[in-house]
SESEVO-907125 format. One record per residue (C-alpha): residue number from 1; residue in three letters; x, y, z. Coordinates in steps of 0.1 Angstrom, whole numbers. Example, Ala and Ser with C-alpha at 12.3 -4.5 7.8 and 13.67 -1.06 7.14 Angstrom:
num, residu, east, north, up
1, ALA, 123, -45, 78
2, SER, 137, -11, 71
END
This chain:
num, residu, east, north, up
1, MET, -152, 1337, 223
2, SER, -175, 1362, 238
3, PRO, -166, 1379, 271
4, SER, -195, 1361, 289
5, ALA, -183, 1327, 277
6, GLY, -148, 1335, 290
7, VAL, -161, 1344, 324
8, THR, -182, 1312, 325
9, ARG, -153, 1290, 316
10, ASN, -130, 1306, 341
11, THR, -157, 1303, 368
12, LEU, -162, 1266, 359
13, ARG, -124, 1261, 360
14, GLN, -123, 1275, 395
15, GLN, -153, 1255, 407
16, ILE, -137, 1223, 394
17, ALA, -104, 1231, 410
18, ASP, -121, 1239, 443
19, ALA, -142, 1207, 442
20, LEU, -112, 1185, 435
21, ARG, -91, 1203, 462
22, ASP, -119, 1196, 487
23, GLU, -119, 1159, 477
24, VAL, -82, 1157, 483
25, LEU, -84, 1175, 516
26, ALA, -113, 1152, 527
27, GLY, -91, 1122, 519
28, ARG, -116, 1109, 493
29, LEU, -89, 1113, 466
30, PRO, -60, 1096, 484
31, PRO, -23, 1101, 476
32, GLY, -12, 1083, 444
33, ARG, -48, 1081, 430
34, GLU, -45, 1085, 393
35, PHE, -72, 1100, 369
36, THR, -74, 1116, 335
37, VAL, -90, 1148, 322
38, LYS, -116, 1126, 305
39, GLN, -126, 1109, 337
40, ILE, -131, 1141, 356
41, ALA, -149, 1158, 327
42, GLU, -174, 1128, 326
43, GLN, -178, 1129, 364
44, TYR, -188, 1165, 364
45, GLY, -206, 1165, 331
46, VAL, -184, 1193, 316
47, SER, -161, 1198, 286
48, ALA, -124, 1188, 288
49, THR, -110, 1224, 286
50, PRO, -120, 1238, 320
51, VAL, -111, 1204, 336
52, ARG, -76, 1204, 321
53, GLU, -71, 1240, 332
54, ALA, -83, 1232, 367
55, LEU, -59, 1202, 369
56, PHE, -30, 1222, 358
57, ASP, -39, 1249, 384
58, LEU, -38, 1222, 411
59, SER, -5, 1209, 397
60, ALA, 10, 1244, 399
61, GLN, -1, 1245, 436
62, GLY, 18, 1213, 443
63, LEU, -13, 1191, 450
64, LEU, -12, 1170, 418
65, ALA, 16, 1155, 398
66, SER, 11, 1152, 360
67, ASP, 25, 1128, 335
68, GLN, 22, 1132, 298
69, HIS, 11, 1096, 293
70, ARG, -6, 1086, 326
71, GLY, -25, 1118, 333
72, PHE, -27, 1132, 368
73, GLN, -24, 1118, 403
74, VAL, -27, 1131, 438
75, ARG, 8, 1140, 450
76, GLU, 23, 1118, 477
77, PHE, 41, 1139, 503
78, THR, 67, 1122, 525
79, VAL, 77, 1129, 561
80, ALA, 107, 1147, 547
81, ASP, 84, 1169, 526
82, TYR, 63, 1177, 556
83, ARG, 93, 1186, 577
84, ALA, 105, 1209, 549
85, MET, 71, 1226, 547
86, ALA, 72, 1233, 585
87, GLU, 107, 1246, 583
88, ALA, 99, 1269, 553
89, ARG, 69, 1284, 570
90, ALA, 88, 1290, 602
91, LEU, 116, 1308, 584
92, VAL, 92, 1330, 565
93, VAL, 71, 1339, 595
94, GLU, 102, 1347, 615
95, GLY, 113, 1370, 588
96, LEU, 79, 1387, 587
97, PHE, 80, 1396, 624
98, ARG, 116, 1406, 625
99, ASP, 105, 1441, 613
100, PRO, 67, 1438, 614
101, ALA, 61, 1475, 608
102, GLU, 73, 1471, 572
103, ARG, 58, 1437, 565
104, VAL, 27, 1432, 585
105, ALA, -4, 1455, 589
106, VAL, -29, 1443, 615
107, ARG, -64, 1456, 607
108, PRO, -85, 1456, 639
109, GLU, -117, 1452, 619
110, GLY, -104, 1419, 606
111, LEU, -97, 1404, 641
112, ALA, -132, 1395, 650
113, SER, -136, 1371, 621
114, ILE, -102, 1356, 628
115, ARG, -111, 1351, 664
116, ARG, -142, 1332, 653
117, ARG, -121, 1310, 630
118, ALA, -97, 1303, 658
119, ALA, -124, 1293, 683
120, GLU, -141, 1270, 657
121, ALA, -108, 1254, 647
122, VAL, -99, 1246, 684
123, ARG, -134, 1233, 691
124, ALA, -133, 1210, 660
125, ALA, -98, 1198, 670
126, LYS, -109, 1190, 705
127, GLY, -140, 1173, 692
128, GLY, -121, 1152, 666
129, ASP, -141, 1167, 636
130, LEU, -114, 1166, 610
131, ASP, -135, 1180, 581
132, VAL, -146, 1211, 601
133, LEU, -111, 1215, 615
134, ILE, -94, 1216, 581
135, GLY, -119, 1242, 568
136, TYR, -116, 1266, 598
137, ASP, -79, 1261, 601
138, LEU, -73, 1270, 564
139, ARG, -96, 1301, 568
140, PHE, -78, 1311, 599
141, TRP, -44, 1311, 583
142, ARG, -57, 1326, 551
143, GLU, -73, 1356, 569
144, LEU, -42, 1361, 590
145, GLY, -23, 1361, 557
146, GLN, -43, 1391, 546
147, PHE, -23, 1411, 572
148, VAL, 9, 1404, 553
149, LEU, 18, 1433, 530
150, ASN, 35, 1411, 504
151, PRO, 8, 1391, 486
152, TYR, 34, 1367, 472
153, ILE, 45, 1357, 507
154, ALA, 8, 1353, 518
155, ASP, 1, 1331, 489
156, PHE, 32, 1310, 495
157, LEU, 22, 1304, 532
158, THR, -14, 1295, 522
159, ARG, -1, 1269, 496
160, LEU, 22, 1253, 522
161, ARG, -6, 1250, 546
162, VAL, -28, 1233, 521
163, GLN, 0, 1209, 512
164, ALA, 6, 1201, 548
165, TRP, -30, 1191, 552
166, VAL, -28, 1169, 521
167, PHE, 1, 1152, 538
168, ALA, -18, 1149, 571
169, VAL, -54, 1141, 563
170, HIS, -52, 1104, 554
171, ARG, -28, 1097, 583
172, LEU, -52, 1114, 607
173, ARG, -82, 1094, 594
174, ARG, -62, 1062, 599
175, ASP, -45, 1068, 632
176, GLY, -68, 1093, 650
177, MET, -62, 1127, 665
178, ASP, -51, 1137, 699
179, GLU, -31, 1165, 716
180, ASN, 2, 1148, 705
181, VAL, -9, 1154, 669
182, LEU, -31, 1185, 668
183, TRP, -21, 1220, 677
184, PHE, -46, 1241, 697
185, GLY, -28, 1274, 699
186, HIS, -49, 1294, 673
187, GLU, -66, 1316, 699
188, GLU, -33, 1324, 718
189, LEU, -16, 1333, 685
190, VAL, -44, 1357, 674
191, GLU, -45, 1374, 708
192, ALA, -7, 1380, 707
193, ILE, -10, 1395, 672
194, ALA, -39, 1417, 684
195, ARG, -18, 1430, 713
196, GLY, 12, 1436, 691
197, ASP, 32, 1413, 713
198, HIS, 59, 1402, 689
199, GLU, 78, 1381, 714
200, GLN, 47, 1362, 722
201, VAL, 39, 1358, 685
202, HIS, 74, 1342, 681
203, ALA, 68, 1320, 711
204, GLU, 34, 1307, 698
205, MET, 49, 1301, 663
206, ARG, 79, 1283, 678
207, SER, 54, 1261, 697
208, TYR, 34, 1255, 666
209, TYR, 64, 1244, 645
210, GLY, 80, 1225, 673
211, HIS, 48, 1205, 676
212, ALA, 48, 1198, 639
213, LEU, 84, 1187, 638
214, ALA, 80, 1165, 668
215, TRP, 52, 1147, 650
216, ALA, 74, 1143, 619
217, ASP, 101, 1127, 642
218, ARG, 76, 1102, 655
219, LEU, 64, 1093, 620
220, GLU, 99, 1089, 608
221, ALA, 107, 1065, 638
222, ARG, 76, 1045, 630
223, GLU, 86, 1042, 593
224, VAL, 121, 1030, 603
225, GLU, 105, 1004, 627
226, GLY, 80, 993, 600
227, ASN, 107, 989, 574
228, ALA, 128, 969, 598
229, GLU, 100, 945, 606
230, GLY, 92, 942, 568
231, ASN, 128, 933, 561
232, ALA, 129, 908, 589
233, GLY, 98, 891, 574
234, VAL, 114, 889, 540
235, ARG, 146, 873, 555
236, ALA, 125, 848, 574
237, HIS, 102, 837, 547
238, GLY, 120, 846, 514
239, PRO, 111, 873, 489
240, SER, 76, 860, 482
241, GLY, 65, 850, 517
242, PRO, 53, 815, 526
243, GLY, 32, 799, 500
244, SER, 26, 832, 481
245, ALA, 29, 839, 445
246, MET, 31, 877, 451
247, PRO, 57, 896, 470
248, PRO, 46, 910, 503
249, VAL, 32, 946, 503
250, PRO, 56, 969, 521
251, PRO, 42, 986, 552
252, GLU, 23, 1018, 545
253, SER, 40, 1049, 559
254, PRO, 23, 1060, 591
255, GLY, 8, 1092, 597
256, HIS, -3, 1141, 618
257, CYS, -16, 1174, 616
258, ALA, -5, 1203, 595
END
């Protein structure tokens, strides 16, 4: 293969991965949706090789699950998964700011862009524009991550943030967004970082993760209530429901913001 062909294929692989990630984050590829390499290759009019590589990339990022016989599907994250994501991010960020001089290097020239991302994310959240919110929120955290001196930690935090949005997006589209779901503290956080106020950074992050975990608690309570109602219906009408040849569909798990 010539060098130019390799560059073209790698670029195509990234473009396909980015396009599919956007579809998942927009909720157009819902959790559990199955597809094959052949289907995606036909959809984009490309060969199977870059598609297969892109799908394996997304699987490595935790967004897709793969099965040798059934192909790929969008991963279904549970409330327990979401809670674990929030706790993992909290532990890592706490560690980063425990001795920030060794782990974080704030570059003043990067703050202007991050402030813009923060303002746009808050504006989108308050306006209920989920697509815009996700884009600016991910850019905000990604650019903040560039201040982290360990690139592996920065990449880990970015992946967790994307996974949290995959968990949240279809729930938000179904249930709506309000201040009990969305966090609006982007601007306060970036200003605390700009001032070097580590105590305030910790306070803002504790607020952020507390908000996320409170939402997880509410989702969990709704799931328990929904399951109880479903079980009561089965006991009242029998396993197939009145006059039905098919078993009742269990209640779909409810759904928050990353």
